[in-house]
TORKOL-4160 file (C-alpha; in steps of 0.2 Angstrom, whole numbers, padded with zeros to 4 digits, m for minus):
291
<pt num="1" X="0424" Y="0509" Z="0439"/>
<pt num="2" X="0445" Y="0509" Z="0442"/>
<pt num="3" X="0451" Y="0500" Z="0459"/>
<pt num="4" X="0465" Y="0509" Z="0468"/>
<pt num="5" X="0481" Y="0501" Z="0471"/>
<pt num="6" X="0480" Y="0494" Z="0490"/>
<pt num="7" X="0491" Y="0498" Z="0504"/>
<pt num="8" X="0500" Y="0481" Z="0511"/>
<pt num="9" X="0504" Y="0482" Z="0528"/>
<pt num="10" X="0518" Y="0467" Z="0534"/>
<pt num="11" X="0507" Y="0455" Z="0542"/>
<pt num="12" X="0516" Y="0438" Z="0546"/>
<pt num="13" X="0505" Y="0423" Z="0545"/>
<pt num="14" X="0517" Y="0409" Z="0547"/>
<pt num="15" X="0525" Y="0417" Z="0562"/>
<pt num="16" X="0515" Y="0431" Z="0570"/>
<pt num="17" X="0527" Y="0438" Z="0581"/>
<pt num="18" X="0542" Y="0438" Z="0565"/>
<pt num="19" X="0544" Y="0454" Z="0556"/>
<pt num="20" X="0551" Y="0442" Z="0541"/>
<pt num="21" X="0544" Y="0431" Z="0533"/>
<pt num="22" X="0549" Y="0420" Z="0516"/>
<pt num="23" X="0537" Y="0414" Z="0503"/>
<pt num="24" X="0537" Y="0401" Z="0488"/>
<pt num="25" X="0532" Y="0413" Z="0473"/>
<pt num="26" X="0523" Y="0398" Z="0466"/>
<pt num="27" X="0510" Y="0396" Z="0481"/>
<pt num="28" X="0507" Y="0415" Z="0482"/>
<pt num="29" X="0493" Y="0414" Z="0470"/>
<pt num="30" X="0485" Y="0398" Z="0479"/>
<pt num="31" X="0483" Y="0407" Z="0496"/>
<pt num="32" X="0468" Y="0412" Z="0503"/>
<pt num="33" X="0474" Y="0423" Z="0518"/>
<pt num="34" X="0477" Y="0438" Z="0508"/>
<pt num="35" X="0469" Y="0455" Z="0508"/>
<pt num="36" X="0472" Y="0457" Z="0493"/>
<pt num="37" X="0476" Y="0451" Z="0472"/>
<pt num="38" X="0493" Y="0451" Z="0469"/>
<pt num="39" X="0490" Y="0455" Z="0452"/>
<pt num="40" X="0484" Y="0471" Z="0455"/>
<pt num="41" X="0494" Y="0487" Z="0460"/>
<pt num="42" X="0497" Y="0486" Z="0478"/>
<pt num="43" X="0507" Y="0498" Z="0490"/>
<pt num="44" X="0519" Y="0489" Z="0503"/>
<pt num="45" X="0523" Y="0496" Z="0518"/>
<pt num="46" X="0539" Y="0484" Z="0519"/>
<pt num="47" X="0554" Y="0479" Z="0510"/>
<pt num="48" X="0555" Y="0464" Z="0496"/>
<pt num="49" X="0569" Y="0453" Z="0490"/>
<pt num="50" X="0563" Y="0440" Z="0473"/>
<pt num="51" X="0572" Y="0429" Z="0466"/>
<pt num="52" X="0567" Y="0418" Z="0449"/>
<pt num="53" X="0571" Y="0401" Z="0450"/>
<pt num="54" X="0564" Y="0394" Z="0436"/>
<pt num="55" X="0554" Y="0399" Z="0422"/>
<pt num="56" X="0549" Y="0417" Z="0414"/>
<pt num="57" X="0537" Y="0430" Z="0417"/>
<pt num="58" X="0536" Y="0448" Z="0422"/>
<pt num="59" X="0534" Y="0461" Z="0438"/>
<pt num="60" X="0530" Y="0480" Z="0437"/>
<pt num="61" X="0539" Y="0489" Z="0450"/>
<pt num="62" X="0533" Y="0509" Z="0449"/>
<pt num="63" X="0524" Y="0507" Z="0432"/>
<pt num="64" X="0541" Y="0496" Z="0424"/>
<pt num="65" X="0538" Y="0481" Z="0418"/>
<pt num="66" X="0552" Y="0469" Z="0422"/>
<pt num="67" X="0556" Y="0452" Z="0412"/>
<pt num="68" X="0561" Y="0440" Z="0424"/>
<pt num="69" X="0570" Y="0422" Z="0423"/>
<pt num="70" X="0579" Y="0409" Z="0430"/>
<pt num="71" X="0594" Y="0420" Z="0440"/>
<pt num="72" X="0583" Y="0438" Z="0441"/>
<pt num="73" X="0583" Y="0445" Z="0459"/>
<pt num="74" X="0572" Y="0460" Z="0459"/>
<pt num="75" X="0571" Y="0472" Z="0476"/>
<pt num="76" X="0557" Y="0483" Z="0480"/>
<pt num="77" X="0558" Y="0496" Z="0493"/>
<pt num="78" X="0545" Y="0502" Z="0505"/>
<pt num="79" X="0531" Y="0513" Z="0499"/>
<pt num="80" X="0534" Y="0507" Z="0480"/>
<pt num="81" X="0520" Y="0501" Z="0470"/>
<pt num="82" X="0521" Y="0484" Z="0461"/>
<pt num="83" X="0510" Y="0470" Z="0455"/>
<pt num="84" X="0514" Y="0451" Z="0451"/>
<pt num="85" X="0510" Y="0444" Z="0435"/>
<pt num="86" X="0502" Y="0423" Z="0436"/>
<pt num="87" X="0515" Y="0411" Z="0428"/>
<pt num="88" X="0512" Y="0393" Z="0429"/>
<pt num="89" X="0530" Y="0389" Z="0426"/>
<pt num="90" X="0537" Y="0403" Z="0436"/>
<pt num="91" X="0546" Y="0396" Z="0455"/>
<pt num="92" X="0555" Y="0407" Z="0467"/>
<pt num="93" X="0555" Y="0414" Z="0483"/>
<pt num="94" X="0550" Y="0429" Z="0493"/>
<pt num="95" X="0562" Y="0437" Z="0506"/>
<pt num="96" X="0549" Y="0449" Z="0516"/>
<pt num="97" X="0555" Y="0460" Z="0529"/>
<pt num="98" X="0553" Y="0477" Z="0540"/>
<pt num="99" X="0566" Y="0491" Z="0542"/>
<pt num="100" X="0564" Y="0486" Z="0560"/>
<pt num="101" X="0569" Y="0467" Z="0556"/>
<pt num="102" X="0586" Y="0477" Z="0550"/>
<pt num="103" X="0587" Y="0491" Z="0565"/>
<pt num="104" X="0586" Y="0478" Z="0578"/>
<pt num="105" X="0602" Y="0468" Z="0574"/>
<pt num="106" X="0613" Y="0480" Z="0563"/>
<pt num="107" X="0623" Y="0493" Z="0567"/>
<pt num="108" X="0616" Y="0509" Z="0561"/>
<pt num="109" X="0628" Y="0511" Z="0547"/>
<pt num="110" X="0624" Y="0495" Z="0541"/>
<pt num="111" X="0607" Y="0497" Z="0540"/>
<pt num="112" X="0609" Y="0512" Z="0529"/>
<pt num="113" X="0622" Y="0503" Z="0517"/>
<pt num="114" X="0607" Y="0490" Z="0518"/>
<pt num="115" X="0596" Y="0502" Z="0512"/>
<pt num="116" X="0603" Y="0509" Z="0498"/>
<pt num="117" X="0605" Y="0492" Z="0489"/>
<pt num="118" X="0586" Y="0493" Z="0487"/>
<pt num="119" X="0586" Y="0513" Z="0482"/>
<pt num="120" X="0580" Y="0513" Z="0464"/>
<pt num="121" X="0588" Y="0531" Z="0462"/>
<pt num="122" X="0606" Y="0524" Z="0464"/>
<pt num="123" X="0604" Y="0506" Z="0457"/>
<pt num="124" X="0593" Y="0496" Z="0446"/>
<pt num="125" X="0580" Y="0484" Z="0455"/>
<pt num="126" X="0583" Y="0472" Z="0443"/>
<pt num="127" X="0598" Y="0460" Z="0445"/>
<pt num="128" X="0602" Y="0446" Z="0431"/>
<pt num="129" X="0612" Y="0431" Z="0443"/>
<pt num="130" X="0623" Y="0420" Z="0434"/>
<pt num="131" X="0636" Y="0405" Z="0437"/>
<pt num="132" X="0643" Y="0405" Z="0456"/>
<pt num="133" X="0634" Y="0421" Z="0461"/>
<pt num="134" X="0617" Y="0412" Z="0455"/>
<pt num="135" X="0623" Y="0397" Z="0466"/>
<pt num="136" X="0629" Y="0406" Z="0480"/>
<pt num="137" X="0614" Y="0417" Z="0482"/>
<pt num="138" X="0602" Y="0400" Z="0481"/>
<pt num="139" X="0613" Y="0392" Z="0493"/>
<pt num="140" X="0610" Y="0409" Z="0507"/>
<pt num="141" X="0592" Y="0407" Z="0503"/>
<pt num="142" X="0589" Y="0388" Z="0504"/>
<pt num="143" X="0598" Y="0391" Z="0522"/>
<pt num="144" X="0586" Y="0404" Z="0527"/>
<pt num="145" X="0572" Y="0394" Z="0521"/>
<pt num="146" X="0579" Y="0379" Z="0530"/>
<pt num="147" X="0581" Y="0388" Z="0548"/>
<pt num="148" X="0566" Y="0398" Z="0544"/>
<pt num="149" X="0552" Y="0385" Z="0540"/>
<pt num="150" X="0559" Y="0369" Z="0545"/>
<pt num="151" X="0571" Y="0371" Z="0562"/>
<pt num="152" X="0561" Y="0385" Z="0570"/>
<pt num="153" X="0568" Y="0385" Z="0585"/>
<pt num="154" X="0571" Y="0400" Z="0598"/>
<pt num="155" X="0589" Y="0405" Z="0588"/>
<pt num="156" X="0580" Y="0404" Z="0571"/>
<pt num="157" X="0575" Y="0422" Z="0570"/>
<pt num="158" X="0596" Y="0427" Z="0573"/>
<pt num="159" X="0602" Y="0416" Z="0562"/>
<pt num="160" X="0589" Y="0421" Z="0549"/>
<pt num="161" X="0594" Y="0441" Z="0551"/>
<pt num="162" X="0613" Y="0435" Z="0549"/>
<pt num="163" X="0609" Y="0425" Z="0534"/>
<pt num="164" X="0599" Y="0441" Z="0527"/>
<pt num="165" X="0615" Y="0452" Z="0531"/>
<pt num="166" X="0625" Y="0441" Z="0521"/>
<pt num="167" X="0615" Y="0440" Z="0508"/>
<pt num="168" X="0612" Y="0458" Z="0506"/>
<pt num="169" X="0631" Y="0462" Z="0507"/>
<pt num="170" X="0635" Y="0448" Z="0493"/>
<pt num="171" X="0621" Y="0457" Z="0482"/>
<pt num="172" X="0630" Y="0474" Z="0487"/>
<pt num="173" X="0645" Y="0465" Z="0479"/>
<pt num="174" X="0639" Y="0460" Z="0463"/>
<pt num="175" X="0630" Y="0477" Z="0459"/>
<pt num="176" X="0644" Y="0488" Z="0464"/>
<pt num="177" X="0652" Y="0478" Z="0452"/>
<pt num="178" X="0642" Y="0475" Z="0438"/>
<pt num="179" X="0633" Y="0492" Z="0438"/>
<pt num="180" X="0652" Y="0502" Z="0444"/>
<pt num="181" X="0643" Y="0509" Z="0460"/>
<pt num="182" X="0655" Y="0517" Z="0472"/>
<pt num="183" X="0643" Y="0516" Z="0487"/>
<pt num="184" X="0657" Y="0524" Z="0497"/>
<pt num="185" X="0658" Y="0539" Z="0485"/>
<pt num="186" X="0658" Y="0557" Z="0491"/>
<pt num="187" X="0643" Y="0565" Z="0493"/>
<pt num="188" X="0632" Y="0548" Z="0495"/>
<pt num="189" X="0629" Y="0552" Z="0513"/>
<pt num="190" X="0622" Y="0571" Z="0508"/>
<pt num="191" X="0612" Y="0564" Z="0493"/>
<pt num="192" X="0601" Y="0550" Z="0502"/>
<pt num="193" X="0597" Y="0563" Z="0515"/>
<pt num="194" X="0593" Y="0575" Z="0505"/>
<pt num="195" X="0581" Y="0562" Z="0494"/>
<pt num="196" X="0573" Y="0560" Z="0511"/>
<pt num="197" X="0569" Y="0577" Z="0514"/>
<pt num="198" X="0563" Y="0579" Z="0497"/>
<pt num="199" X="0552" Y="0565" Z="0498"/>
<pt num="200" X="0543" Y="0570" Z="0514"/>
<pt num="201" X="0542" Y="0590" Z="0508"/>
<pt num="202" X="0540" Y="0587" Z="0490"/>
<pt num="203" X="0522" Y="0593" Z="0490"/>
<pt num="204" X="0525" Y="0608" Z="0501"/>
<pt num="205" X="0538" Y="0614" Z="0491"/>
<pt num="206" X="0549" Y="0610" Z="0474"/>
<pt num="207" X="0561" Y="0625" Z="0476"/>
<pt num="208" X="0580" Y="0620" Z="0478"/>
<pt num="209" X="0582" Y="0636" Z="0488"/>
<pt num="210" X="0571" Y="0628" Z="0503"/>
<pt num="211" X="0582" Y="0611" Z="0503"/>
<pt num="212" X="0596" Y="0621" Z="0503"/>
<pt num="213" X="0589" Y="0629" Z="0519"/>
<pt num="214" X="0584" Y="0614" Z="0527"/>
<pt num="215" X="0602" Y="0605" Z="0523"/>
<pt num="216" X="0611" Y="0623" Z="0528"/>
<pt num="217" X="0620" Y="0621" Z="0513"/>
<pt num="218" X="0620" Y="0633" Z="0495"/>
<pt num="219" X="0610" Y="0628" Z="0480"/>
<pt num="220" X="0626" Y="0628" Z="0471"/>
<pt num="221" X="0633" Y="0614" Z="0483"/>
<pt num="222" X="0616" Y="0604" Z="0480"/>
<pt num="223" X="0617" Y="0606" Z="0463"/>
<pt num="224" X="0636" Y="0598" Z="0465"/>
<pt num="225" X="0629" Y="0582" Z="0475"/>
<pt num="226" X="0614" Y="0578" Z="0463"/>
<pt num="227" X="0625" Y="0580" Z="0449"/>
<pt num="228" X="0639" Y="0570" Z="0457"/>
<pt num="229" X="0628" Y="0556" Z="0462"/>
<pt num="230" X="0612" Y="0554" Z="0447"/>
<pt num="231" X="0620" Y="0566" Z="0434"/>
<pt num="232" X="0606" Y="0578" Z="0436"/>
<pt num="233" X="0601" Y="0596" Z="0444"/>
<pt num="234" X="0595" Y="0597" Z="0459"/>
<pt num="235" X="0578" Y="0604" Z="0453"/>
<pt num="236" X="0578" Y="0591" Z="0440"/>
<pt num="237" X="0579" Y="0577" Z="0453"/>
<pt num="238" X="0568" Y="0587" Z="0464"/>
<pt num="239" X="0555" Y="0586" Z="0447"/>
<pt num="240" X="0558" Y="0566" Z="0445"/>
<pt num="241" X="0552" Y="0564" Z="0464"/>
<pt num="242" X="0537" Y="0574" Z="0464"/>
<pt num="243" X="0532" Y="0566" Z="0447"/>
<pt num="244" X="0533" Y="0550" Z="0455"/>
<pt num="245" X="0523" Y="0555" Z="0469"/>
<pt num="246" X="0510" Y="0562" Z="0456"/>
<pt num="247" X="0511" Y="0546" Z="0448"/>
<pt num="248" X="0506" Y="0537" Z="0465"/>
<pt num="249" X="0492" Y="0547" Z="0469"/>
<pt num="250" X="0484" Y="0545" Z="0453"/>
<pt num="251" X="0486" Y="0525" Z="0454"/>
<pt num="252" X="0486" Y="0523" Z="0472"/>
<pt num="253" X="0470" Y="0534" Z="0476"/>
<pt num="254" X="0451" Y="0539" Z="0469"/>
<pt num="255" X="0456" Y="0557" Z="0471"/>
<pt num="256" X="0449" Y="0569" Z="0456"/>
<pt num="257" X="0464" Y="0578" Z="0448"/>
<pt num="258" X="0461" Y="0592" Z="0455"/>
<pt num="259" X="0460" Y="0586" Z="0474"/>
<pt num="260" X="0476" Y="0577" Z="0467"/>
<pt num="261" X="0484" Y="0595" Z="0462"/>
<pt num="262" X="0480" Y="0602" Z="0477"/>
<pt num="263" X="0489" Y="0589" Z="0489"/>
<pt num="264" X="0505" Y="0590" Z="0475"/>
<pt num="265" X="0506" Y="0610" Z="0482"/>
<pt num="266" X="0499" Y="0615" Z="0466"/>
<pt num="267" X="0485" Y="0631" Z="0470"/>
<pt num="268" X="0481" Y="0631" Z="0450"/>
<pt num="269" X="0474" Y="0616" Z="0445"/>
<pt num="270" X="0481" Y="0622" Z="0425"/>
<pt num="271" X="0499" Y="0624" Z="0430"/>
<pt num="272" X="0496" Y="0605" Z="0439"/>
<pt num="273" X="0491" Y="0601" Z="0421"/>
<pt num="274" X="0506" Y="0610" Z="0412"/>
<pt num="275" X="0519" Y="0602" Z="0425"/>
<pt num="276" X="0513" Y="0582" Z="0425"/>
<pt num="277" X="0512" Y="0584" Z="0403"/>
<pt num="278" X="0529" Y="0593" Z="0404"/>
<pt num="279" X="0537" Y="0579" Z="0414"/>
<pt num="280" X="0528" Y="0563" Z="0406"/>
<pt num="281" X="0522" Y="0570" Z="0389"/>
<pt num="282" X="0505" Y="0564" Z="0394"/>
<pt num="283" X="0489" Y="0571" Z="0403"/>
<pt num="284" X="0485" Y="0565" Z="0421"/>
<pt num="285" X="0469" Y="0558" Z="0415"/>
<pt num="286" X="0478" Y="0548" Z="0402"/>
<pt num="287" X="0490" Y="0542" Z="0414"/>
<pt num="288" X="0477" Y="0535" Z="0427"/>
<pt num="289" X="0470" Y="0527" Z="0411"/>
<pt num="290" X="0484" Y="0516" Z="0405"/>
<pt num="291" X="0488" Y="0511" Z="0421"/>
């Protein structure tokens, strides 16, 4: 019987009052206090930075397998589905934190910029760090590790927040340069708002006109926004998010195909099949079986 992906809430066993945690990757599979298997698909309700320091392995984020080796850094955002692959020679660090951990310290503008780093629609979740970039990130994470696990006084969490901000800003710079991403470009703010609205409402509507009304803009302007940022029409962008939500339901629930069709806004199951096949070139059942 297929087991659905488990929703994982943020629970800090080392420091129950903290909204931040740091784990050694090589110790993850030895832990007895986890309520899920890291090797099975699970949906996280927090943010993760995974930094590989030694060895080789693989990690899955939202149905895509990423090969990992020394210097690989992966970002997983809230609500994404992911899983680990056990590897005897893989060593690294896992930084886990909630949105509240960032908001409690950073200004709103800095928080929004930080979350852009985790937006897989804008930048790749995978980064390969070499030379000075690898050394700089290693040093920052080592300082966080020492402060969080060794010092642990009343000032530690404030220092960890500051170090995390430095780390994310450093990664922001690297990604902007390596992927030629301009995080200050025109329409980015509107694009993020549109993305949020689609993710919240796509099961109700996939019509461009409806999102234009929500934002108080014309459909032409919405197309300008999406083509400027992700080089897709507004309809293509909406369909991409809708398809990802359907995939998550197929993987993350035991609902029947008919129930998923209804939850995804399709009155007729036949139309749901046609839509999903057009977007993925496979049927819902085939996708569910593969994953």
